[in-house]
C-alpha positions as CSV (number, residue, x, y, z in Angstrom):
1,A,-72.6,-43.7,-15.9
2,L,-70.0,-46.7,-15.3
3,D,-72.9,-48.7,-14.2
4,G,-75.1,-47.5,-17.9
5,E,-71.8,-49.1,-19.9
6,L,-71.8,-52.0,-17.6
7,V,-75.5,-52.7,-18.4
8,K,-74.9,-52.2,-22.3
9,A,-71.8,-54.8,-22.4
10,A,-73.5,-57.3,-20.6
11,L,-77.0,-56.5,-23.2
12,A,-74.4,-57.1,-25.9
13,E,-74.1,-61.0,-26.1
14,E,-76.4,-63.7,-24.3
15,G,-74.9,-66.1,-21.6
16,T,-72.8,-62.8,-20.1
17,M,-72.3,-62.7,-16.2
18,L,-72.4,-59.4,-15.1
19,V,-70.2,-58.7,-11.6
20,G,-71.1,-55.9,-9.6
21,R,-69.1,-54.8,-6.1
22,S,-71.6,-55.6,-3.7
23,K,-75.4,-57.4,-3.3
24,E,-76.2,-54.3,-3.4
25,H,-74.5,-53.0,-6.6
26,A,-75.3,-56.4,-8.3
27,K,-78.8,-55.6,-7.5
28,R,-79.0,-52.0,-8.6
29,L,-77.8,-53.6,-11.9
30,L,-79.7,-56.3,-12.4
31,D,-82.8,-53.3,-11.6
32,M,-81.2,-51.6,-14.5
33,L,-81.2,-54.6,-16.8
34,C,-84.7,-55.2,-16.4
35,K,-85.6,-51.6,-16.6
36,A,-83.3,-51.1,-20.0
37,Q,-85.3,-54.1,-21.7
38,K,-88.7,-53.9,-20.3
39,A,-88.2,-57.8,-19.8
40,S,-89.5,-60.4,-17.9
41,S,-87.4,-61.4,-15.1
42,K,-86.8,-64.7,-16.3
43,M,-84.2,-63.1,-19.1
44,F,-82.0,-61.4,-16.5
45,G,-81.9,-62.8,-13.1
46,D,-79.2,-63.5,-9.8
47,F,-77.0,-65.8,-8.7
48,D,-80.4,-67.3,-7.3
49,A,-81.7,-67.1,-10.4
50,A,-79.4,-68.7,-12.2
51,A,-78.2,-71.8,-9.6
52,Q,-82.1,-73.0,-10.3
53,R,-82.0,-72.4,-14.0
54,A,-79.5,-74.6,-14.0
55,E,-80.2,-77.0,-11.8
56,Q,-83.6,-77.2,-13.8
57,G,-81.3,-78.4,-17.3
58,K,-82.3,-74.8,-18.5
59,G,-78.7,-73.5,-19.3
60,A,-77.9,-70.1,-19.1
61,L,-79.7,-66.8,-18.8
62,K,-79.3,-63.9,-20.8
63,V,-77.7,-62.1,-18.1
64,C,-76.9,-63.1,-14.4
65,V,-75.9,-60.5,-12.2
66,I,-73.7,-61.9,-9.2
67,P,-71.6,-59.6,-6.2
68,L,-67.8,-60.4,-5.9
69,S,-68.9,-61.7,-3.1
70,K,-70.0,-65.0,-5.3
71,H,-66.3,-65.4,-6.4
72,R,-66.5,-69.5,-5.2
73,G,-68.2,-72.5,-4.9
74,Y,-70.4,-73.2,-8.0
75,N,-70.8,-75.1,-11.0
76,F,-72.9,-73.6,-13.6
77,G,-70.9,-70.9,-15.1
78,K,-70.2,-73.4,-17.4
79,F,-73.1,-72.1,-19.6
80,Y,-72.1,-68.8,-19.6
81,K,-69.1,-67.6,-21.8
82,R,-69.1,-63.7,-20.8
83,M,-67.8,-61.9,-18.0
84,V,-68.4,-58.3,-17.6
85,M,-67.4,-56.2,-14.7
86,P,-65.9,-53.0,-13.4
87,P,-62.4,-52.9,-11.9
88,L,-63.4,-54.5,-8.2
89,P,-61.0,-54.0,-4.8
90,S,-59.6,-57.6,-4.8
91,S,-56.7,-59.6,-3.8
92,V,-55.4,-62.1,-6.6
93,S,-56.9,-65.3,-5.5
94,T,-60.6,-63.7,-5.3
95,R,-60.1,-63.1,-9.4
96,V,-58.7,-66.2,-9.6
97,Q,-61.4,-67.7,-8.4
98,L,-63.9,-65.4,-10.2
99,Y,-62.0,-66.2,-13.6
100,G,-62.6,-69.5,-12.8
101,R,-66.4,-69.5,-12.5
102,L,-66.1,-69.5,-16.2
103,T,-62.9,-71.8,-17.2
104,R,-64.6,-75.0,-15.9
105,M,-63.4,-78.5,-17.1
106,D,-67.3,-79.0,-18.5
107,Q,-67.4,-75.6,-20.1
108,Q,-70.1,-75.0,-22.5
109,F,-68.2,-73.2,-24.9
110,K,-64.7,-72.7,-26.7
111,E,-63.9,-69.4,-25.2
112,V,-64.8,-67.2,-22.6
113,T,-64.2,-63.4,-22.3
114,Y,-63.2,-61.4,-19.5
115,I,-64.4,-57.5,-20.0
116,T,-63.6,-55.2,-17.6
117,L,-64.8,-51.3,-18.2
118,V,-62.4,-49.0,-16.6
119,P,-63.5,-45.3,-16.6
120,R,-60.2,-43.2,-18.1
121,R,-58.3,-41.1,-15.4
122,T,-59.7,-42.6,-12.2
123,I,-58.7,-43.8,-9.4
124,L,-60.2,-47.1,-11.0
125,E,-57.7,-47.2,-13.5
126,L,-54.9,-47.2,-10.9
127,L,-56.8,-50.0,-9.4
128,F,-57.1,-52.5,-12.1
129,D,-53.8,-51.4,-13.6
130,R,-52.3,-52.4,-10.6
131,H,-54.4,-55.4,-11.0
132,R,-53.1,-56.6,-13.8
133,F,-49.6,-56.1,-12.6
134,D,-50.4,-58.0,-9.5
135,D,-52.0,-60.7,-12.0
136,A,-48.7,-61.3,-14.1
137,V,-46.7,-61.4,-11.2
138,Q,-48.7,-64.2,-9.8
139,A,-49.1,-65.9,-13.6
140,S,-45.2,-65.8,-13.6
141,I,-45.0,-67.4,-10.3
142,E,-47.2,-70.4,-11.7
143,K,-44.5,-70.4,-14.5
144,L,-41.9,-70.5,-12.3
145,G,-43.6,-73.8,-10.3
146,Q,-44.9,-75.7,-13.1
147,R,-40.7,-74.9,-14.6
148,F,-38.8,-76.0,-11.2
149,G,-41.8,-77.7,-9.6
150,H,-39.8,-81.0,-9.8
151,L,-37.0,-79.8,-8.0
152,A,-38.4,-78.3,-4.7
153,E,-40.0,-81.8,-4.5
154,A,-36.8,-83.6,-4.5
155,M,-35.8,-81.5,-2.5
156,L,-38.5,-82.3,-0.4
157,E,-37.8,-86.5,-0.7
158,A,-34.2,-86.2,-0.1
159,P,-32.8,-87.1,4.1
160,A,-32.3,-84.2,6.1
161,E,-28.6,-83.4,6.7
162,A,-27.5,-83.4,10.1
163,P,-26.8,-79.3,10.8
164,K,-23.2,-78.8,10.4
165,Q,-21.0,-77.7,13.9
166,G,-19.9,-73.8,14.0
167,G,-22.7,-71.9,14.8
168,S,-23.4,-69.0,12.0
169,Q,-19.9,-70.0,10.5
170,G,-21.5,-72.7,8.5
171,A,-24.8,-70.5,7.4
172,S,-24.2,-70.0,3.9
173,A,-23.8,-66.4,2.2
174,T,-27.9,-66.0,2.1
175,T,-28.5,-66.4,5.1
176,K,-26.1,-64.2,6.2
177,R,-27.6,-61.6,4.4
178,A,-31.0,-62.7,5.4
179,A,-30.2,-62.2,9.1
180,G,-28.6,-58.8,7.9
181,G,-32.1,-57.6,6.3
182,S,-31.7,-58.8,2.8
183,A,-32.8,-56.5,-0.5
184,A,-36.8,-58.6,-0.3
185,A,-37.0,-57.0,2.9
186,A,-35.8,-53.5,2.4
187,S,-38.1,-53.2,-0.8
188,K,-41.3,-54.7,1.3
189,R,-40.5,-51.9,4.2
190,A,-40.6,-49.7,1.1
191,R,-43.6,-50.9,-0.5
192,K,-45.3,-50.1,3.1
193,K,-45.1,-46.3,3.2
């Protein structure tokens, strides 16, 4: 049922990348697209067909179907304005790379859209919620880096001071807490359970 909804969403607008969980899933989605439209493979294609079309200067396929494993290392995404996908088992960095296939500096559209179809009351909904949380944390870390990165650079450029005499007595309160088990370490242990 989800695959049918993915195909339907991909067909809603030209210039769409449809992402499958695996090569096999992507192949199945491509077969469904062709059957649904009774169309030639010139309108729809896989990663190789899209790359070849872009190389020939012909722009985008109506729908390009790629597996999650193709999340980096190509630039023809500039011809696509939409990405349709199911919730995918992936890390933040994989999703950032995948989204980056469309958000190119030479992107041909002012706006790109990412659509994730999530079946309600399923484990996939939980996975998607976790991804949204992880992505929000990543965005916050990036914002902190932008805001305070100059301070870190200044600290790295400053000459190193010689350690103070006296062993651990000169250690800061933070270091002492870390040695005894910090709150961060305790929360990491709690998450593993």
